[in-house]
SETORKOL-906256 format. One record per residue: residue number from 1; residue in one letter; x, y, z of N, C-alpha, C in turn. Coordinates in steps of 0.2 Angstrom, whole numbers, plus 5000, padded with zeros to 4 digits. Each point is the difference from the previous one (the first is absolute). Example, Ala and Ser with C-alpha at 12.3 -4.5 7.8 and 13.67 -1.06 7.14 Angstrom:
BEGIN
ATOM    k  r  n_xx  n_yy  n_zz  ca_xx  ca_yy  ca_zz  c_xx  c_yy  c_zz
ATOM    1  A  5066  4972  5039   4996   5006   5000  5004  5006  5000
ATOM    2  S  4998  5005  4996   5004   5006   5001  4996  5005  5003
This chain:
BEGIN
ATOM    k  r  n_xx  n_yy  n_zz  ca_xx  ca_yy  ca_zz  c_xx  c_yy  c_zz
ATOM    1  X  5023  5284  4916   4998   4997   5007  4997  4993  4999
ATOM    2  X  4996  4999  4995   4998   4993   4999  5005  4996  4998
ATOM    3  X  5005  5002  4997   5006   4996   4998  5004  4997  5006
ATOM    4  X  5000  5004  5005   5004   4998   5007  4995  4995  5004
ATOM    5  X  4994  5001  4999   4995   4995   5004  5001  4993  4997
ATOM    6  X  5001  5000  4993   5001   4993   4997  5007  4997  5002
ATOM    7  X  5004  5004  5001   5007   4998   5002  5000  4997  5007
ATOM    8  X  4996  5002  5004   5000   4997   5007  4997  4993  4999
ATOM    9  X  4995  4999  4996   4997   4993   4999  5005  4996  4997
ATOM   10  X  5004  5002  4995   5005   4996   4997  5006  4998  5004
ATOM   11  X  5002  5005  5005   5005   4999   5004  4999  4996  5006
ATOM   12  X  4994  5002  5004   4998   4997   5006  4997  4993  5000
ATOM   13  X  4995  4999  4995   4997   4994   5000  5004  4994  4998
ATOM   14  X  5005  5000  4996   5004   4994   4998  5005  4999  5006
ATOM   15  X  5002  5005  5004   5004   4999   5006  4996  4996  5005
ATOM   16  X  4994  5002  5001   4996   4996   5005  4998  4993  4998
ATOM   17  X  4999  4999  4994   4999   4993   4997  5007  4996  5001
ATOM   18  X  5005  5003  4999   5007   4997   5000  5001  4998  5008
ATOM   19  X  4998  5004  5004   5001   4999   5007  4995  4994  5002
ATOM   20  X  4994  5000  4998   4995   4995   5001  5003  4993  4997
ATOM   21  X  5003  5000  4994   5002   4994   4997  5006  4997  5004
ATOM   22  X  5005  5005  5003   5005   4998   5004  4998  4997  5006
ATOM   23  X  4995  5003  5003   4998   4997   5007  4997  4993  4999
ATOM   24  X  4996  4999  4994   4997   4994   4999  5005  4995  4999
ATOM   25  X  5006  5001  4996   5005   4996   4999  5004  4998  5006
ATOM   26  X  5001  5005  5004   5004   4999   5006  4995  4995  5005
ATOM   27  X  4994  5001  5000   4996   4996   5004  5000  4993  4998
ATOM   28  X  4999  4999  4994   5000   4993   4997  5007  4997  5001
ATOM   29  X  5005  5004  5000   5007   4997   5001  5001  4998  5007
ATOM   30  X  4997  5004  5005   5001   4998   5007  4995  4994  5001
ATOM   31  X  4994  4999  4997   4996   4995   5002  5003  4993  4997
ATOM   32  X  5003  5000  4994   5003   4995   4997  5007  4998  5004
ATOM   33  X  5003  5004  5003   5006   4999   5004  4998  4996  5007
ATOM   34  X  4994  5003  5003   4998   4996   5006  4997  4993  4998
ATOM   35  X  4997  4999  4994   4998   4993   4998  5006  4996  4999
ATOM   36  X  5005  5002  4997   5006   4996   4999  5004  4999  5007
ATOM   37  X  5000  5004  5004   5003   4999   5007  4996  4994  5004
ATOM   38  X  4993  5001  4999   4996   4995   5004  5001  4993  4996
ATOM   39  X  5000  5000  4994   5001   4994   4996  5007  4997  5002
ATOM   40  X  5005  5004  5000   5007   4997   5002  5000  4998  5007
ATOM   41  X  4997  5003  5005   4999   4998   5007  4997  4993  5000
ATOM   42  X  4994  4999  4996   4996   4994   5000  5005  4994  4998
ATOM   43  X  5003  5001  4994   5004   4995   4997  5006  4998  5005
ATOM   44  X  5003  5005  5003   5005   4999   5005  4998  4996  5006
ATOM   45  X  4994  5002  5003   4998   4996   5005  4998  4993  4998
ATOM   46  X  4997  4999  4994   4999   4993   4998  5006  4996  4999
ATOM   47  X  5005  5003  4997   5007   4997   5000  5002  4998  5006
ATOM   48  X  5000  5004  5005   5002   4998   5007  4996  4994  5003
ATOM   49  X  4994  5000  4999   4996   4994   5002  5002  4994  4996
ATOM   50  X  5001  5001  4994   5002   4994   4996  5006  4997  5002
ATOM   51  X  5005  5004  5001   5007   4998   5003  4999  4997  5006
ATOM   52  X  4996  5003  5005   4999   4997   5007  4997  4993  4999
ATOM   53  X  4995  4999  4996   4997   4994   4999  5005  4995  4997
ATOM   54  X  5004  5001  4995   5005   4996   4997  5005  4998  5006
ATOM   55  X  5002  5005  5004   5005   4998   5005  4997  4995  5005
ATOM   56  X  4994  5001  5002   4996   4996   5005  5000  4993  4997
ATOM   57  X  4998  4999  4993   5000   4994   4997  5006  4996  5000
ATOM   58  X  5006  5004  4999   5006   4997   5000  5002  4998  5006
ATOM   59  X  4999  5003  5006   5001   4998   5006  4996  4994  5002
ATOM   60  X  4994  4999  4998   4996   4994   5002  5003  4994  4996
ATOM   61  X  5002  5001  4994   5004   4995   4996  5006  4998  5004
ATOM   62  X  5004  5004  5002   5006   4999   5003  4999  4996  5007
ATOM   63  X  4995  5002  5003   4998   4997   5007  4998  4993  4998
ATOM   64  X  4996  4999  4995   4998   4993   4998  5006  4996  4998
ATOM   65  X  5005  5002  4997   5005   4996   4998  5005  4998  5006
ATOM   66  X  5001  5005  5005   5004   4999   5005  4996  4997  5006
ATOM   67  X  4994  5001  5000   4996   4997   5006  4998  4993  4999
């Protein structure tokens, strides 16, 4: 009987540890994915503003030459 009690510790505890590790890895992966998405959106918005600014500058230069 003692032999079987030790088996439960050997079989059940590593499984629960593996589940905890898997949960931890999945959580970190989702957090990093969210961070990358936010960084991408920030850079995208920044590039849109830069392009708009450059277009406005070019329009002002053209108006100055023609006007």
